[in-house]
N, C-alpha and C positions, 0 to 999 in steps of 0.2 A: 575332316576325318581322313585318316591315313590308310591307303591301300597297301596290303602286304602282297607284293608281286614276286614271282620266282626270281626275277633278276636282281632284286635288292639284296644287299649284304646284311648280315645280322646286326652290325653296328648301325647301319642306316635305318633298318627296321625298328630297332630299339629307340634310336634318337627321335624318330618321327612319331613313334607310338606311345611315348611316355611323357611327352611335353604337355601335361595337363589335358590330353586328348580323352574325351569321355568314354568312347568305346571303339578303339582301333581294331579290335578283333572282328567286329561285326562286318568290316569291309570284306573279309574273306568270304563270309556267308552271302553278302549282298551281291557280289560279282557273279554274273551268269546264272542268276536264279538261286544261289546259295549252295553250300556244300552238300546238304542233304539231298536236294533235288538232283544235283549233278551226279552224285554217286548212285542214286537210285535209278536215274533215267538213262544213264549211258552204259553201254556194254563195254566189257574189257576188250580192248583192241587186240587183234592177233598180229603176229609178225615175228620178226627175228627174236631169238631168245634174249638178246642183249640190247634190243632197241628200246629207246626211251622217248616219249613224246610229252609235250606240255602245252597247256592252253594259257597263253600269255594274258588273256583277259580274266579268266576265272581264277588263276593262281592255283589250280588243282592239277596235280601230276598223276599220270597213269603210266604203267609199265607193261610192255608186252610180255605175257607170261610164257614161261618155258613149257614145252610139251611134256606130258607125263611119260616117263621112260617105259613104264609098264604097258600103258594103253595107247600111247601116242596121241593122246587127246589134250586139248588146251586145259591148263590147270586154272580154272576159273571158279573153284570152290575152296573153302577154307575149313580145315578140320580143327575144331576147338579142343578136341581131346588130345591130339598130338601136336597142336600148334604149328601146322604146316599147310602149304598149298597142295591141293589135290585136284584131280579131274572128276567129272561127274560119275565116271565108271568106278573110280576108287571108292566113292561114297556109296554106290549102289551094290556093287558086286565085288569090290576089291578089298584091300587091307583095312579100309576105314569104314567098312560096313557096320552099321550099328553105333557109330560114333556120333558125337554132336557136331554137325556140319552146317554150313551156311554159305550162301553165294558170296563170292569175293567182294562184290560191290556193297552188299549189306554189311559185311565185316568192316570194310574201309569206312563206310558211313558212320558206324558205331564208334570206331576209334577216333575219327575226326570230330564227331560231335562231342566226345569226351574231352578232346583237346581244347575245343572251343569253350566248353564249360569251365575247364580248369584255368584257362587263360583269363576268362572273364572274372572268375573268383579272385585270382591273384591281382588283377587290375583293381577291383573294388577294394581289396585289402590294402593295396598301395595307396589308393586315394584316401582311405581312412587314416593311414599313418601320416600322409602328407598334411591332412587337415589337423591332426593332433599336433604335429610339429609347428605348422604355420599359425594355428589359432590358439589351442589350449596352452602349449608351452610359451608362446609369445605373450599371451594374456597373463599367465602366471608370472612371467618375468616383469611385466609392467606392474602387476599387483604387489610383487615383492618390494619394488622400490617404494610404492605408496605405503605399504605396511611398515617397512623399515623406517620411513620418514615419520610416520605417525608415532611409532614406538620411541623414536629419538625425542620428538617434541614432548611426548608425555613424560619421559624421564627428566628432561631438562626443566620442564615446568614444575614438577614436584620437587626436584632438588633445589630449585631457586627459592622455594618457600622456607627452607632451612639450610642455606648454603654452607654455613660454617661447619655444621655437623655432618653434612652429606657430601663434601667434596670427594672423599675417597669412594663413597658409595656411587656417586655419579659416574666416576671414571670406570668403576667395576661394571656397572650396568651397561654403559655405552660399549664397553669391550664385549660384553655378553651379547648385545644386540648385533654387534659387528660379526662375532663368531657365528651367530645364528644365521645372519644374512649370508655369510660365506658358505655355510653348510647348505642352505637352500640353493644358492647360486651353483654350487658344485653339483647338487642333485639335478638341477635343470640342465647343466652342461652334460652330465652323464646321460640323462634321459635323451637329450638331443643327439648326442653321439651314438647312443645305442640304436635309437630308432632310425637315424640316418643310415647306419650300417645295415639295419634290417631292410630298409627301403631299397638300398643298393642291391642287397642279396635277392630280394624279390624281383627287382628289375632284371638281374642277370638270369634268374630262373625263368622268368617269363620270356626273355629274349631267346633262350635256348628252346623253349617249348614252341614259340612262334616260328623259329627256324625249322624245327622238326615238322611243324604243321605245314609249312609252305615249301620246304625243300626236300623232304624225304619221299622217295618213291613208295608207291602203294605196297609193294611186296615187302619192303623193308619196314614200312610203317606199322604193319599189322604184327610184326614180331618185336616191336619196341615197347611193349606194355610195361616190362620191368623198369626200363629207363624212365618212362613216364611216371610210374609209381614212385620212383626215387625222387623225382623232381617235385611231385605233389607233397610227399612227406617232408621234403626240405622246406617248402613254402609254408606248410602247416606248422612247422617247428618255430617259425618266427614269432608267433603269438600275436595278441591284440594289445594295443596301448591302453592304459588306464590311468586316470587321475588319482593321486594319493595325497594324504595329509603331509607326506614328506616334502611335497613341493610347496608347502605354505610356511610362512614365518610363524614360529611358535610365540604367541602373544605373551606367554609367561616369562619370556626372557627380559621383559622390561619391568617386572615386578619383584619385590623382595619384602620380607617382613619388616625390616628396619625402615625402608622407605614408606611402606604403608602406614606404620604406626606414627612416624614423625610427620608425615604429610597430613594424616587425619587429624592429629593433635593441632597442627598449625591452622588447618581450615576451620576446625570447630571452635577453637579458643581465641583466635585472632579477632580484633575488634571488627564489628560489622561495618561494611561499606554503607555510608549514609545514603548513597544513591540506589542501593538495592532495596526492593520492596520488602516490607515487614511481613514475616510469616505469622499467620494467625488462623484460627478455626473459622471456617465458613458457616455462619449461623443457619443457613438454609439446610445444611446437611445434618444438623445435630438431632439425634434420636430423642423422642419424648422421655426416654429413661435417663437422659443426661441434662445437666444445666450448664450454661456457658456464662463465664464471667463477663463483666462489662468491657474489659479490654480485649476480649476474644482470645485469651491465652489459656484459661483454666477450664477443664472439663470435670464436673463432679457427678458421681453416680447418684441418682435419685432412688431411694429405697422404695418409695411408694409412687406408683404411677399417678401423675396429676389427673384430677377429675376432668379438667378441660383439655382436650387434645389441641395441639398447635394447629394452625391453619395447614391445609393440605399443600404440599409442595413436592413435585416429582423428584427433587434432589434429596429429600429427607429420608433417612432410614426409619422405618416404622415398626421394626421388630427388634433387631439387634442393637445393642448400646454403642453405636458407632458414630463417628464424625470425621469429616475430611477437612484438610487445611487448604490454604491458597497463599500465593499463586502456584500454578503448576510449574514443574521443572522439565524443560525440554532442551537445555543446552548448558554448557559450562559445568560448574560444580556448585552444589548448594549443601550446606550443613546446618543442622539445628540441634539444640539440646532440649531434652524433656526431663523435667523433675518428676520422678516416679517414687520418691522416698516414702510417701504416705499411702501408697496403694499396694494392695496385696494381689490384685488381679487386673491386668491391663494388657493392651497390645499397642505397639508402635511400629510404623512401617510406611509403605507407600502402596499406591494402587493406581490403576487406570481410571479415568473419569467415567468409562463405560461400565464400571462395577454396578451391579444391581443394587437397588435401594429398598425395594419392597419385598415383603414376605419373609418367611422363616427358613427358606432354603439356603443351601450352601453358597448359592450365587451371590448372596448379600452378606455372607459371613467372612470376615477378614481371615485370610490364611487358608481358607477351605476351597479356594477356586484359583484358576490360573491368572486371575486379574489382580492379585494382591500378594505382597511379600511383607511379613511382619515378624517381629520378635515378641513372643508371648510369655507372660509370667502368670502362673496360676498355682496356688497351693505349694509355693516354695520352689517350683520347678520352672526352669527357663528353657525355651525351645524356639527354633526357627520354623515357621509354618508357611507353606506355599502349596497350592493345588491339592489341599487335603492331606499333605504329608508333613509329619512333625519330625524335626531333627533335634534331639536333646542337645543342650549347650552346657558346657562346664563353666560355672561361674564360681569363682573362689569366694567372693563375698557379695552380699546383696548390694547392688549399686543404688545410690541415691539419685543419680542422673544417668541417662543414656543418651549418647550422641548418635546421630544418623548423618552420614555423609553420602550424598548421591553424586557420583561422578558420571555425568551424561557422556562426556567424551570417551572415557574408558569403559562405559557401560558396566559400572560396578556400584553396588550398594553396600556400605559398611556400617555395622552396628558397633558402637565403641563405648567403653567405660572410661571416662576422662580421669577419674581419681587415680586409677592404677595404670593408666595408659595401655589398657588391654583391649585388643580387638576381639569382640565377642563372636562375630560372624561376618563373613564377606560373601556377597552374592555377585557372580559374574553372569549377566543376562543380557541378551540382545533385546532391549526394550523397543517396542514398536510404536509407542505413542507417549505423549507427555504424562508425567506421573504427579500425583497429588499426595501430600502427606496424609497418613491415615492413622486413626486413633480409636481405641475401644477401652472402656472402663467399667468394671463391675464391683469396685471397692474404692471408696474414698475419691481421690482426685489426682489428676496429673496436670502439669503446667508446662507450656512451651516457654523456655527461657531465652533462646537465641536462635 
């Protein structure tokens, strides 16, 4: 902890008091029992009108008061009405009778206490700004590099799937990422420069106030309220630092409609990797209202509920005509096609494994909870459903097949119509757990093709 002593210069005081020192101001109060006790417990010394004394240990200055010209008494009172020093007779029978008066020691104590509070407030504000510069902005700069690197890898990976058609698009997107990176970098530099200047301004203001606190005689200190107010207003005008989205890389800079369509087409229509697991319906999840083909790929709606219920299974849907696929997707990209040409009412999408399976509530109804994302077709209308909200989709012609592409890396789910190469809907969502393909049928059948 740094002591603020009368003999130290403003530069030495500021240098020692701002070097990450938790509470340098408190040393003023700690010496000789504190400012408040010193001011309240010591009487104003008498002596020559121009004599000045100081206590080198406490750092508190006192000044011999001039005698009152009218009453020839020591001016050890302060008139708040006229903002001047007076004697006790001025307050009782003189020109300041009836005014707001107080002992000089009490007035000095109040002013000094305010100075201490202001300096502490400025110091805390400076510490918050230092933390913002050293931690928040530094972390943002690190995250910027990671985000920009991820965006580049995503762009390059997708462009590589159809390089001949996407060479120009690749270059354009990389330049866009670079521009966005430069924009965020410039924002970070601007923020750093701004708050560094603000920190320096606070340091200067605090240094001046500390100097006033430690080097100004009592008689001059009590009349310095206006100057103190100006310093306080100056420090309050600096403001508080805050984090904004302008300091983050805009992920949309690595996306485009052309890239999305071509990449989705490539992923859905390219030959399946023989080493990748085959997507099929998990028979344990199939509702009693549905029947599953022997190959595990076709779900057919059963108009009449079978007399004999299937064996109880906690994974099985017992009310809604739902079924889930396997395996789950939790990395990379996975696409599959579903033949829906014969069905007039169906849902295809994804859900978390934690989706409810029992009962008629919305918790087990695809698209009516926060656990599932589905494209729904019913009575000629197409819509995207999630968390009970329906978003109508414009479909030019009734698709015979619907493709789904789940990009775990990019955290996107795309619904696609392969015949017209049309993206029906794209979801960008921060998925928190592995996703399972999800299906529902209430008319005829649907079949997993790929």
